[in-house]
Structures are given as structure tokens and as C-alpha cells.
C-alpha positions in Angstrom: 95.2 114.9 42.8 96.9 118.1 40.8 100.0 118.7 39.8 101.0 121.0 42.3 99.3 118.5 45.2 101.8 115.7 43.8 104.3 117.8 43.4 104.0 118.6 47.2 103.5 114.9 48.2 106.9 114.1 46.1 108.9 116.9 48.2 107.0 115.6 51.7 108.3 112.4 51.0 111.7 113.1 50.0 111.4 115.1 53.3 110.6 112.2 55.3 113.8 110.0 53.8 116.1 112.8 54.1 114.7 113.1 57.7 114.9 108.9 58.4 118.5 109.3 57.2 119.2 112.1 59.4 117.5 110.0 62.4 119.9 107.2 61.8 123.2 108.4 61.4 122.4 110.6 64.7 121.3 107.5 66.7 124.5 106.0 65.3 126.6 109.1 66.6 124.4 108.6 69.9 126.0 104.6 70.4 129.2 106.0 69.5 129.0 108.7 72.2 127.3 106.2 74.9 129.9 103.8 74.5 132.8 106.7 74.5 131.1 107.5 77.7 131.1 104.1 79.5 135.2 104.5 78.8 135.3 107.8 80.3 133.5 106.4 83.3 135.8 103.5 83.7 138.7 105.8 83.1 137.2 108.3 86.2 136.0 105.5 88.9 140.0 104.0 88.3 141.1 107.4 88.8 139.1 107.7 92.0 140.2 104.6 93.3 143.7 105.5 92.8 143.5 109.0 94.5 142.0 107.3 97.4 144.6 105.3 97.4 147.5 107.6 97.1 145.6 109.8 99.4 145.5 106.8 102.4 149.3 106.5 101.2 150.3 110.2 101.5 148.1 110.3 104.9 150.3 107.1 106.3 153.4 108.3 105.6 152.6 112.0 107.0 151.7 109.9 110.2 154.8 108.1 110.1 156.8 111.2 109.7 154.9 113.0 112.4 155.9 110.2 114.8 159.7 109.9 113.5 159.8 113.6 114.2 158.4 113.3 117.5 161.3 110.6 117.9 163.6 112.3 117.1 162.7 115.9 118.4 162.6 113.7 122.0 165.8 112.0 121.1 167.7 115.6 120.9 166.2 116.4 123.9 167.3 113.6 125.6 171.1 113.9 123.9 171.2 118.0 124.9 170.3 116.6 128.3 173.1 114.7 128.6 175.7 117.4 126.7 174.1 119.5 129.7 175.0 117.0 132.6 178.3 116.4 130.5 179.3 120.1 130.4 178.1 120.6 134.0 180.3 117.1 135.4 183.7 118.7 133.2 183.3 122.1 134.5 183.2 120.6 138.3 185.9 118.1 137.8 187.8 121.4 136.6 186.7 123.1 139.4 187.7 120.6 141.7 191.4 119.9 140.3 192.4 123.3 140.6 191.2 123.6 144.3 193.3 122.6 146.5 190.7 121.7 149.1 188.2 120.4 146.7 191.0 118.2 145.6 191.8 116.5 149.1 187.6 116.0 150.2 186.2 113.1 149.4 182.5 113.8 147.3 179.5 111.7 147.8 177.0 111.2 145.0 173.9 109.4 144.9 171.9 108.8 141.6 168.4 107.6 141.5 166.1 107.4 144.2 167.6 106.6 147.2 166.0 104.4 149.6 165.5 104.6 153.3 166.0 101.4 155.1 162.6 101.6 156.9 161.0 98.3 157.1 157.0 97.3 157.1 155.9 95.4 159.7 157.8 93.4 162.5 160.3 91.7 162.2 160.4 87.8 162.1 162.4 86.0 164.2 164.2 82.6 163.2 164.9 81.5 166.9 163.1 77.3 167.8 
């Protein structure tokens, strides 16, 4: 072999050695990056589970809040009706107290469903 050929062969051998070293370094870096990726993937999965749990809790709290708000609105409506009824009662009492004719009258009132004494069927006789 000639000197230039030998020089070229030595240069190529050195390039091969440098390339192998570079491949080894890149392989190690790849393994490190893959291990970091596994850690990041596990952390992401944990965060997704926590997000799912938090969303369920949020939905539950939201439903409870809506139910409590509806119950509060219903109670408020009932209390407003009671206030209206009491105000009307007080106004009527003042009118009765101030009007001599109404003050002397007897006022009968009913509350609830009025029952009418109808019989359902023939009357049973207890004579023997």
C-alpha cells in the first residue's frame, strides 16, 4: 500500500473510533432522556387522575350548591308568603278594630279543605 493510502486508512479508522464514541454518548443520552420521559409520563398520569377527581368534586359541590339555592329560594318564597299573609291579617285586624260594626260582628273563617257531610252508601242499622 502506498503512503497516501495508509494515511487515508488511518484517518478512516480514527473517524470510525470517533463515530463509535459519539454513538455511545448519544445512546447514553437517549437512555437518560427515556428515563426522564417515563418519570414525566407517570407525573402526567397522576395529574390527570387528580384533575379527574377534582372535576368530580367540583361537579358534586356545584350540584349541592344548586340544590341548596333552590331550597333557599323555596324557603324564601314561603317566608314571603307568610309575611304577606301576616300583613293582611294585621291590616284586617286594624280595620275591624277601627270599624264599630265589624268589631261587633262575629266572623267565621275556614282554613284548608272544607268537608261536606255526604255519606258514601246506605246507613247501617245497628238494631237487633
